[in-house]
N, C-alpha and C positions, 0 to 999 in steps of 0.2 A: 213683264208685260201681262197684263191680264187679258189673254186672248179670248178666254170663254167668258168675259164680262158680258157680252151682248147675245152670244149664241152658242148653244151647246153642240152645234152642227160643224163646227169649223174643224178642218182637218189641216194643218200646217206643216210643211216639209218642202225641201227643194226639189225640183222636178228637172230632170234632162229630158230632151226630145224622145229618147227611147222609153224613159219612164212613163210620160206622158201617154204614149202611143200603147203601152203595154197595159197600162192602167185602164184603159178605156172599156175593156172587157168587164174589170171588176166595178168600174162606175156605173156601167149600165145595170148591174145587178142591185147596186145601193139606190140608183133612181128609180128602180122599179119599185122598192120598198118604198121610198120616201113620197114617190109621187101619188100613192094613195093615201099614205098617212097627212100629208099636207096639202090636199086638194083644197082650192080657194073656198073661203066661206065668207059670206057678207057681214057675218057677226064676229070674224076675227080682227083683231086690232093688234098687231106687232110692234109698230114704232110710229110716233107721232110724226107728222110730216112737215112741221114747222121748220124753216130755214134750210130745207132741202134743196138740192139743185135738179134742174130738168136736163135730161140727155138725150140727145137725138138718136132715132134708129139708124144704124148702119146695116145694109143689104150685103151678104156675104157674096160678091160677084165670083169670087174664085171657085165658088160651088158648082156653077153651070157645066164647067167643063168635065165636072167630076160625076155629074149626075145627081148632085146632093141637093134634094128639093123638098119642101114642105108637102104636106099631105095633098095639097091642091096643085103642086108642081110650080108653086112660086118660090123665090129664094130665100133661104133662111136668114135670121138677122140677129143682131145684138146691139147692146148700147155700151160705150167706151167713154169713161172717164179718166183722162191722163193723169199719171200721178206726178209728183213733183218733191223737189227737197229730199229728205231723207227716204222717203217713201217711193222715191222714182224708178227702183228696182225691185220692187215688191207689187205683186199682185194679188187681187181677191177676185175670185169668179164666183158668181152667183148663178145658180141653174133654175130657171123658172119651172115649178110644178105644174101639175094640172091632171094628173091620171092618164089612163090608157082608153082609147077607144076600141071596144070588142068585137065590132062586127062591122060588115060592109056599111049598114043603115047607120050605125052612130060614128062611123068615120067620114061618112058622106056629110052628115050634118055637122061634125067638127071642122072640115075644110073651109066651110063658110064663116068661120071664126077666127079669132086672133090666135087660138091653139092648133089651127090647122092651115093657117095662110098668113104671109107677111102682108099681104093686101088688106088685112083686117087690123093689124097691129097698130097701136099707137105711134105716132111720128116723134114723140118725146115721153119719156116716163119721169118721174121724181123718183131720185135716188134718197133714201132714207136709210136709218138703222145702220147696218154695217156697211152700206155703201154710201152714207152720207158724208159730205165734204166738210161738216162741221166739226172742228176739233172739240168742242163741248160735248157734243152728243156722240162722237165716235173717235175718241182719242188715239186708238190704236191703229184705225186704218184711214184716216181722213185724208191722208195724202198719198194713198198708195194708188196704183192703177186699179180701177174699179171696173169690172165688165158684168153686166147682165145678160145670159144668153136666153134669147127665146126659143121656147118649146114649142115646135109646130109639126112634129113628126107622128105624133099620136103613140108611139111605143118606148118612151123614155130612151131615146137614142140607140135602141136595139134593132131597129129595122134594116133590111137589106133587100136589094132588088130581087134577089132570088126568093124571098117571101113574099112577093107582090101578088096580088089577085090578077088574074090575065082574063079577065071576063068583061073587058069594057067599062070598068067602075071608074076609072080614071083618077085612082087613089096610089099615091107614092109613098111607099114605107122605106125611107131611106135614111133613117136615123144615124146608123153607123157611118155613113158617108159625110153627114153634116157634122158629126162629131170630129172627125179625122180634118176636114175642111177647116172646122173652127179653131182646132190646136194647131193647124199649119198657118192659119192667119196670126193668132197671138204669138206664136213663136216669133214670127217674122217681124212682129211690132215690138220685140224686145224680151217675151216672156223667157226665152233661152236662156238669158243672163239674169234671170232673177234670182235674188238672193233668198227670198222666202215667198211660197204661195200659200195662199188659203183658200181652200176649195170648200163651197157651200153645195150641199145637194137637196134640191127640192123644197127649200124655205120658201113661204109666201110673202117675200119682202114686196 
């Protein structure tokens, strides 16, 4: 199967729950690099959007009890398109890029955008390219379980409450907690039984 046909950023392997949680530290470093390399550009065209499906935003309600919040304190979210047929036990995860905010000032600005708050995220996004459900455009993954993880913590899932400012800034740096909550959510949805996972980091789909 020509897995690298549409993207050179795909890493395919089977994950156990322990593997996923252990890999979160390494993934943070990968995302740190890719988030700068793949920051969004208005002039970038990756895939055409014709015949692609719109997928609603799902808020991660299990994050509240864990204190896993976006920069502004809102709940993190993702978009999920359920797989079927031969792809029902396989998963593609796409992690939204967007770079870091590097100061209280820039993070305070970011928390008023979709990269810092689920309150500003689109209620639906169009899945295209590697996330497309069109077998003609995405023959390898069209019927897999496909997830777009929204990025809203400002530090590529590396933040932790211990690193937060305690100066009344109202900023939440909870990326590590968001990542753990997301993995638990997807594992409970069937990813723990996945035959093969394809993990995409920071690509601007």
